[in-house]
N, CA, C and O atoms as a Tinker XYZ file with bonds, in Angstrom:
   312  protein
     1  N     12.811000   -3.669000   -7.818000    73     2
     2  CA    14.112000   -2.683000   -8.068000    64     1     3
     3  C     14.151000   -2.371000   -9.261000    63     2     4     5
     4  O     13.330000   -2.967000   -9.957000    81     3
     5  N     14.717000   -1.746000   -9.703000    73     3     6
     6  CA    14.730000   -1.111000  -11.263000    64     5     7
     7  C     16.111000   -0.999000  -12.231000    63     6     8     9
     8  O     16.237000   -0.998000  -13.455000    81     7
     9  N     17.350000   -0.878000  -10.830000    73     7    10
    10  CA    18.012000   -1.519000  -11.797000    64     9    11
    11  C     18.949000   -3.495000  -11.234000    63    10    12    13
    12  O     19.108000   -4.581000  -11.791000    81    11
    13  N     19.279000   -2.894000   -9.909000    73    11    14
    14  CA    20.126000   -3.705000   -9.954000    64    13    15
    15  C     20.678000   -3.636000   -8.135000    63    14    16    17
    16  O     20.941000   -2.606000   -7.513000    81    15
    17  N     20.730000   -5.118000   -7.591000    73    15    18
    18  CA    21.027000   -5.016000   -6.467000    64    17    19
    19  C     22.304000   -3.649000   -6.066000    63    18    20    21
    20  O     22.086000   -2.710000   -5.301000    81    19
    21  N     23.850000   -3.949000   -6.973000    73    19    22
    22  CA    24.329000   -4.139000   -7.032000    64    21    23
    23  C     24.412000   -2.095000   -7.353000    63    22    24    25
    24  O     25.444000   -1.447000   -7.529000    81    23
    25  N     23.202000   -1.641000   -7.334000    73    23    26
    26  CA    23.245000   -0.541000   -7.321000    64    25    27
    27  C     22.227000    0.434000   -6.776000    63    26    28    29
    28  O     22.427000    1.649000   -6.766000    81    27
    29  N     21.193000   -0.108000   -6.352000    73    27    30
    30  CA    21.136000    0.053000   -4.549000    64    29    31
    31  C     22.858000    0.360000   -3.628000    63    30    32    33
    32  O     23.506000    1.401000   -3.513000    81    31
    33  N     23.074000   -0.746000   -3.228000    73    31    34
    34  CA    24.346000   -0.493000   -2.576000    64    33    35
    35  C     24.607000    0.127000   -3.247000    63    34    36    37
    36  O     23.443000   -0.102000   -3.577000    81    35
    37  N     25.131000    1.068000   -4.197000    73    35    38
    38  CA    25.724000    1.498000   -4.528000    64    37    39
    39  C     25.629000    3.042000   -4.154000    63    38    40    41
    40  O     26.561000    3.748000   -3.770000    81    39
    41  N     23.953000    3.512000   -4.400000    73    39    42
    42  CA    23.698000    4.847000   -3.821000    64    41    43
    43  C     23.486000    4.401000   -2.154000    63    42    44    45
    44  O     23.064000    5.418000   -1.602000    81    43
    45  N     23.625000    3.170000   -1.035000    73    43    46
    46  CA    23.917000    3.467000    0.177000    64    45    47
    47  C     24.671000    3.943000    0.405000    63    46    48    49
    48  O     24.484000    4.888000    1.172000    81    47
    49  N     26.135000    3.663000   -0.084000    73    47    50
    50  CA    27.354000    3.489000   -0.089000    64    49    51
    51  C     27.039000    5.626000   -0.763000    63    50    52    53
    52  O     28.137000    6.118000   -1.027000    81    51
    53  N     26.747000    5.877000   -0.819000    73    51    54
    54  CA    26.822000    7.352000   -1.225000    64    53    55
    55  C     26.174000    8.204000   -0.342000    63    54    56    57
    56  O     26.566000    9.107000    0.397000    81    55
    57  N     24.845000    7.599000   -0.644000    73    55    58
    58  CA    24.415000    7.479000    1.759000    64    57    59
    59  C     25.546000    8.290000    2.550000    63    58    60    61
    60  O     25.712000    9.402000    3.052000    81    59
    61  N     26.246000    7.045000    2.360000    73    59    62
    62  CA    27.333000    6.976000    4.262000    64    61    63
    63  C     26.260000    6.286000    5.456000    63    62    64    65
    64  O     26.305000    6.370000    6.683000    81    63
    65  N     25.744000    5.909000    4.974000    73    63    66
    66  CA    24.934000    4.987000    6.377000    64    65    67
    67  C     25.690000    3.525000    7.035000    63    66    68    69
    68  O     26.088000    2.470000    6.542000    81    67
    69  N     25.649000    3.982000    8.112000    73    67    70
    70  CA    26.748000    2.947000    8.768000    64    69    71
    71  C     26.045000    1.605000    8.461000    63    70    72    73
    72  O     24.876000    1.423000    8.121000    81    71
    73  N     27.018000    0.723000    8.657000    73    71    74
    74  CA    27.191000   -0.871000    8.822000    64    73    75
    75  C     26.437000   -0.653000    6.814000    63    74    76    77
    76  O     27.039000   -1.526000    6.190000    81    75
    77  N     25.969000   -0.280000    6.323000    73    75    78
    78  CA    25.303000   -0.752000    5.327000    64    77    79
    79  C     25.683000    0.593000    3.763000    63    78    80    81
    80  O     25.148000    1.249000    2.869000    81    79
    81  N     26.781000    0.308000    4.307000    73    79    82
    82  CA    27.996000    0.863000    2.904000    64    81    83
    83  C     28.699000    0.334000    2.909000    63    82    84    85
    84  O     29.502000    0.790000    2.095000    81    83
    85  N     29.272000   -0.998000    3.610000    73    83    86
    86  CA    30.395000   -2.025000    3.643000    64    85    87
    87  C     30.256000   -3.722000    3.302000    63    86    88    89
    88  O     29.975000   -4.706000    3.985000    81    87
    89  N     30.622000   -3.486000    1.822000    73    87    90
    90  CA    30.232000   -5.195000    0.702000    64    89    91
    91  C     29.953000   -5.953000    1.369000    63    90    92    93
    92  O     28.948000   -6.636000    1.171000    81    91
    93  N     30.880000   -6.142000    2.591000    73    91    94
    94  CA    31.970000   -7.677000    3.147000    64    93    95
    95  C     30.029000   -7.288000    3.866000    63    94    96    97
    96  O     29.361000   -7.138000    2.843000    81    95
    97  N     29.321000   -7.155000    4.806000    73    95    98
    98  CA    27.842000   -6.990000    5.362000    64    97    99
    99  C     27.299000   -7.459000    3.614000    63    98   100   101
   100  O     27.357000   -8.536000    3.021000    81    99
   101  N     26.873000   -6.336000    3.273000    73    99   102
   102  CA    26.206000   -6.530000    1.716000    64   101   103
   103  C     25.460000   -7.422000    1.199000    63   102   104   105
   104  O     24.232000   -7.505000    1.157000    81   103
   105  N     26.616000   -8.376000    0.636000    73   103   106
   106  CA    26.373000   -9.664000   -0.088000    64   105   107
   107  C     26.357000  -10.692000    0.602000    63   106   108   109
   108  O     26.518000  -11.674000   -0.123000    81   107
   109  N     26.245000  -10.941000    1.613000    73   107   110
   110  CA    26.630000  -12.353000    3.052000    64   109   111
   111  C     24.815000  -11.896000    3.337000    63   110   112   113
   112  O     24.051000  -12.805000    3.014000    81   111
   113  N     24.261000  -10.855000    3.788000    73   111   114
   114  CA    23.387000  -10.936000    4.591000    64   113   115
   115  C     22.239000  -10.128000    3.365000    63   114   116   117
   116  O     21.153000   -9.989000    3.927000    81   115
   117  N     22.208000   -9.772000    2.412000    73   115   118
   118  CA    21.469000   -9.081000    1.311000    64   117   119
   119  C     21.077000   -9.265000    0.009000    63   118   120   121
   120  O     19.951000   -9.207000   -0.486000    81   119
   121  N     22.570000   -9.583000   -0.678000    73   119   122
   122  CA    22.812000  -10.142000   -2.234000    64   121   123
   123  C     23.008000  -11.814000   -2.503000    63   122   124   125
   124  O     22.377000  -12.394000   -3.387000    81   123
   125  N     23.605000  -12.236000   -1.951000    73   123   126
   126  CA    24.280000  -13.423000   -1.847000    64   125   127
   127  C     22.340000  -14.824000   -1.640000    63   126   128   129
   128  O     21.892000  -15.771000   -2.286000    81   127
   129  N     21.734000  -13.727000    0.136000    73   127   130
   130  CA    20.023000  -14.461000    0.186000    64   129   131
   131  C     19.253000  -14.134000   -1.720000    63   130   132   133
   132  O     18.917000  -14.959000   -2.569000    81   131
   133  N     19.237000  -13.162000   -1.740000    73   131   134
   134  CA    17.998000  -12.752000   -3.249000    64   133   135
   135  C     18.598000  -13.536000   -3.635000    63   134   136   137
   136  O     18.267000  -14.722000   -3.647000    81   135
   137  N     19.904000  -12.958000   -4.159000    73   135   138
   138  CA    19.709000  -14.028000   -5.359000    64   137   139
   139  C     19.757000  -15.992000   -5.642000    63   138   140   141
   140  O     19.727000  -16.504000   -6.762000    81   139
   141  N     19.827000  -16.707000   -4.431000    73   139   142
   142  CA    19.138000  -17.569000   -3.820000    64   141   143
   143  C     19.055000  -18.241000   -4.887000    63   142   144   145
   144  O     18.996000  -17.428000   -5.809000    81   143
   145  N     19.006000  -19.588000   -5.389000    73   143   146
   146  CA    17.950000  -20.119000   -6.225000    64   145   147
   147  C     16.467000  -21.134000   -4.737000    63   146   148   149
   148  O     15.578000  -21.933000   -5.031000    81   147
   149  N     16.780000  -20.683000   -3.563000    73   147   150
   150  CA    16.460000  -21.893000   -2.464000    64   149   151
   151  C     14.823000  -20.836000   -2.256000    63   150   152   153
   152  O     15.307000  -19.846000   -1.706000    81   151
   153  N     13.834000  -20.643000   -2.340000    73   151   154
   154  CA    13.152000  -19.917000   -1.856000    64   153   155
   155  C     13.311000  -18.981000    0.586000    63   154   156   157
   156  O     13.248000  -17.950000    1.255000    81   155
   157  N     13.532000  -20.539000    0.650000    73   155   158
   158  CA    13.267000  -19.293000    2.083000    64   157   159
   159  C     14.382000  -18.420000    2.288000    63   158   160   161
   160  O     14.281000  -17.387000    2.950000    81   159
   161  N     15.559000  -18.842000    1.681000    73   159   162
   162  CA    17.007000  -17.429000    2.237000    64   161   163
   163  C     16.457000  -16.414000    0.941000    63   162   164   165
   164  O     17.174000  -15.414000    0.975000    81   163
   165  N     15.170000  -16.267000   -0.503000    73   163   166
   166  CA    15.393000  -15.290000   -1.148000    64   165   167
   167  C     14.545000  -14.659000   -0.630000    63   166   168   169
   168  O     14.552000  -13.442000   -0.811000    81   167
   169  N     12.853000  -15.660000    0.728000    73   167   170
   170  CA    12.225000  -14.490000    2.099000    64   169   171
   171  C     12.429000  -14.014000    3.094000    63   170   172   173
   172  O     11.704000  -13.472000    3.928000    81   171
   173  N     14.315000  -14.374000    2.982000    73   171   174
   174  CA    14.681000  -13.570000    4.371000    64   173   175
   175  C     15.038000  -12.635000    3.982000    63   174   176   177
   176  O     14.934000  -11.567000    4.586000    81   175
   177  N     15.853000  -12.868000    2.231000    73   175   178
   178  CA    16.272000  -12.418000    1.539000    64   177   179
   179  C     15.786000  -10.568000    1.675000    63   178   180   181
   180  O     16.259000   -9.681000    2.385000    81   179
   181  N     14.513000  -10.541000    0.521000    73   179   182
   182  CA    14.174000   -9.323000    0.552000    64   181   183
   183  C     13.386000   -9.180000    2.265000    63   182   184   185
   184  O     12.654000   -8.223000    2.518000    81   183
   185  N     13.585000   -9.907000    2.958000    73   183   186
   186  CA    12.630000   -9.127000    3.714000    64   185   187
   187  C     13.434000   -8.823000    4.921000    63   186   188   189
   188  O     12.951000   -8.550000    6.020000    81   187
   189  N     15.025000   -8.908000    4.564000    73   187   190
   190  CA    16.187000   -8.179000    5.455000    64   189   191
   191  C     16.412000   -6.632000    4.044000    63   190   192   193
   192  O     17.139000   -5.821000    4.617000    81   191
   193  N     16.105000   -6.137000    2.778000    73   191   194
   194  CA    16.178000   -5.810000    2.335000    64   193   195
   195  C     14.921000   -4.123000    2.340000    63   194   196   197
   196  O     15.089000   -2.924000    2.118000    81   195
   197  N     13.742000   -5.010000    2.728000    73   195   198
   198  CA    12.566000   -4.325000    2.796000    64   197   199
   199  C     12.653000   -3.335000    4.317000    63   198   200   201
   200  O     12.300000   -2.163000    4.445000    81   199
   201  N     13.215000   -4.214000    5.316000    73   199   202
   202  CA    13.317000   -3.398000    6.802000    64   201   203
   203  C     13.938000   -2.716000    6.627000    63   202   204   205
   204  O     13.451000   -1.701000    7.125000    81   203
   205  N     15.482000   -2.334000    5.886000    73   203   206
   206  CA    16.547000   -0.445000    5.439000    64   205   207
   207  C     15.959000   -0.167000    4.557000    63   206   208   209
   208  O     16.073000    1.057000    4.493000    81   207
   209  N     14.966000   -0.710000    3.251000    73   207   210
   210  CA    14.393000    0.889000    2.513000    64   209   211
   211  C     13.278000    0.868000    2.767000    63   210   212   213
   212  O     12.600000    1.718000    2.190000    81   211
   213  N     12.553000   -0.094000    3.734000    73   211   214
   214  CA    12.001000    1.149000    4.660000    64   213   215
   215  C     11.377000    2.471000    4.872000    63   214   216   217
   216  O     10.261000    2.808000    4.475000    81   215
   217  N     12.327000    3.269000    5.623000    73   215   218
   218  CA    12.569000    3.524000    6.586000    64   217   219
   219  C     13.752000    5.509000    5.693000    63   218   220   221
   220  O     14.198000    6.636000    5.913000    81   219
   221  N     13.506000    4.189000    4.546000    73   219   222
   222  CA    14.840000    5.284000    3.212000    64   221   223
   223  C     13.567000    6.044000    2.803000    63   222   224   225
   224  O     13.278000    7.241000    2.828000    81   223
   225  N     12.871000    4.885000    2.400000    73   223   226
   226  CA    11.573000    5.945000    0.140000    64   225   227
   227  C     10.584000    6.101000    1.047000    63   226   228   229
   228  O     10.070000    5.703000    2.092000    81   227
   229  N     10.558000    7.015000   -0.019000    73   227   230
   230  CA     8.179000    7.465000    0.344000    64   229   231
   231  C      7.515000    7.457000   -0.327000    63   230   232   233
   232  O      7.279000    8.402000   -1.080000    81   231
   233  N      6.669000    5.852000   -0.317000    73   231   234
   234  CA     6.073000    5.912000   -0.832000    64   233   235
   235  C      4.235000    6.735000   -1.357000    63   234   236   237
   236  O      3.222000    6.790000   -0.660000    81   235
   237  N      4.381000    7.087000   -2.349000    73   235   238
   238  CA     3.147000    8.020000   -2.580000    64   237   239
   239  C      2.012000    7.657000   -3.508000    63   238   240   241
   240  O      2.262000    7.521000   -4.706000    81   239
   241  N      0.622000    7.466000   -2.993000    73   239   242
   242  CA    -0.219000    6.679000   -4.012000    64   241   243
   243  C     -1.139000    7.908000   -4.309000    63   242   244   245
   244  O     -1.410000    8.953000   -3.717000    81   243
   245  N     -1.514000    7.298000   -5.532000    73   243   246
   246  CA    -2.921000    8.140000   -6.333000    64   245   247
   247  C     -3.667000    8.809000   -5.355000    63   246   248   249
   248  O     -3.630000   10.039000   -5.297000    81   247
   249  N     -4.547000    7.936000   -4.340000    73   247   250
   250  CA    -4.827000    8.489000   -3.393000    64   249   251
   251  C     -4.755000    9.379000   -1.910000    63   250   252   253
   252  O     -5.660000    9.588000   -1.102000    81   251
   253  N     -3.612000    9.724000   -1.890000    73   251   254
   254  CA    -3.421000   10.237000   -0.956000    64   253   255
   255  C     -3.790000   12.422000   -1.161000    63   254   256   257
   256  O     -3.382000   13.088000   -2.113000    81   255
   257  N     -4.514000   12.907000   -0.110000    73   255   258
   258  CA    -5.019000   14.057000   -0.227000    64   257   259
   259  C     -3.613000   14.935000    0.876000    63   258   260   261
   260  O     -2.842000   14.525000    1.743000    81   259
   261  N     -3.790000   15.843000    0.440000    73   259   262
   262  CA    -3.335000   16.911000    1.420000    64   261   263
   263  C     -4.450000   18.031000    1.546000    63   262   264   265
   264  O     -5.423000   17.599000    0.928000    81   263
   265  N     -4.649000   18.892000    1.910000    73   263   266
   266  CA    -5.580000   19.836000    2.184000    64   265   267
   267  C     -6.482000   19.541000    1.269000    63   266   268   269
   268  O     -6.816000   20.321000    0.377000    81   267
   269  N     -7.100000   17.984000    1.485000    73   267   270
   270  CA    -7.908000   17.852000    1.400000    64   269   271
   271  C     -8.875000   17.960000   -0.280000    63   270   272   273
   272  O     -9.996000   17.949000   -0.787000    81   271
   273  N     -6.925000   18.096000   -0.635000    73   271   274
   274  CA    -6.974000   17.533000   -2.448000    64   273   275
   275  C     -5.696000   17.271000   -2.744000    63   274   276   277
   276  O     -4.524000   17.445000   -2.409000    81   275
   277  N     -7.076000   16.333000   -4.209000    73   275   278
   278  CA    -5.802000   15.160000   -4.345000    64   277   279
   279  C     -4.298000   15.233000   -4.613000    63   278   280   281
   280  O     -4.054000   15.925000   -5.602000    81   279
   281  N     -3.447000   14.825000   -4.140000    73   279   282
   282  CA    -1.911000   15.365000   -4.164000    64   281   283
   283  C     -1.461000   14.915000   -5.431000    63   282   284   285
   284  O     -0.302000   15.300000   -5.582000    81   283
   285  N     -1.953000   14.130000   -6.621000    73   283   286
   286  CA    -2.218000   14.407000   -8.095000    64   285   287
   287  C     -2.898000   14.280000   -9.086000    63   286   288   289
   288  O     -3.662000   13.317000   -9.030000    81   287
   289  N     -2.938000   14.914000  -10.058000    73   287   290
   290  CA    -3.874000   14.187000  -10.547000    64   289   291
   291  C     -3.763000   14.281000  -11.885000    63   290   292   293
   292  O     -3.407000   15.246000  -12.562000    81   291
   293  N     -4.470000   11.997000  -12.577000    73   291   294
   294  CA    -3.772000   12.249000  -13.759000    64   293   295
   295  C     -4.985000   11.441000  -13.707000    63   294   296   297
   296  O     -5.802000   10.940000  -12.935000    81   295
   297  N     -4.408000   11.693000  -15.964000    73   295   298
   298  CA    -5.610000   11.823000  -16.688000    64   297   299
   299  C     -5.859000   10.296000  -16.389000    63   298   300   301
   300  O     -5.372000    9.398000  -15.703000    81   299
   301  N     -6.823000   10.486000  -17.228000    73   299   302
   302  CA    -8.058000    8.813000  -17.769000    64   301   303
   303  C     -6.740000    7.565000  -17.871000    63   302   304   305
   304  O     -5.728000    7.581000  -17.170000    81   303
   305  N     -7.014000    6.712000  -18.739000    73   303   306
   306  CA    -5.985000    5.362000  -18.548000    64   305   307
   307  C     -6.666000    5.451000  -20.067000    63   306   308   309
   308  O     -7.764000    5.977000  -19.883000    81   307
   309  N     -6.507000    5.186000  -21.403000    73   307   310
   310  CA    -6.464000    5.154000  -22.126000    64   309   311
   311  C     -5.242000    4.140000  -22.853000    63   310   312
   312  O     -5.147000    4.069000  -24.078000    81   311
């Protein structure tokens, strides 16, 4: 995440997604597990976060093509 889980929660609140705009749901199900010091609990939190974000976020790669042309042309790495 770019900033913090709380920033992400604020964005979800703005989108007014049912059940995900409630801090009393967000903290015990997403925020606290991810911030936990126990790896299994963290994994559970990240799994839930991934499931929540997957339908919301578009991911594009530099290998993707549209009508046979690259979606984006990047300069060489220097």
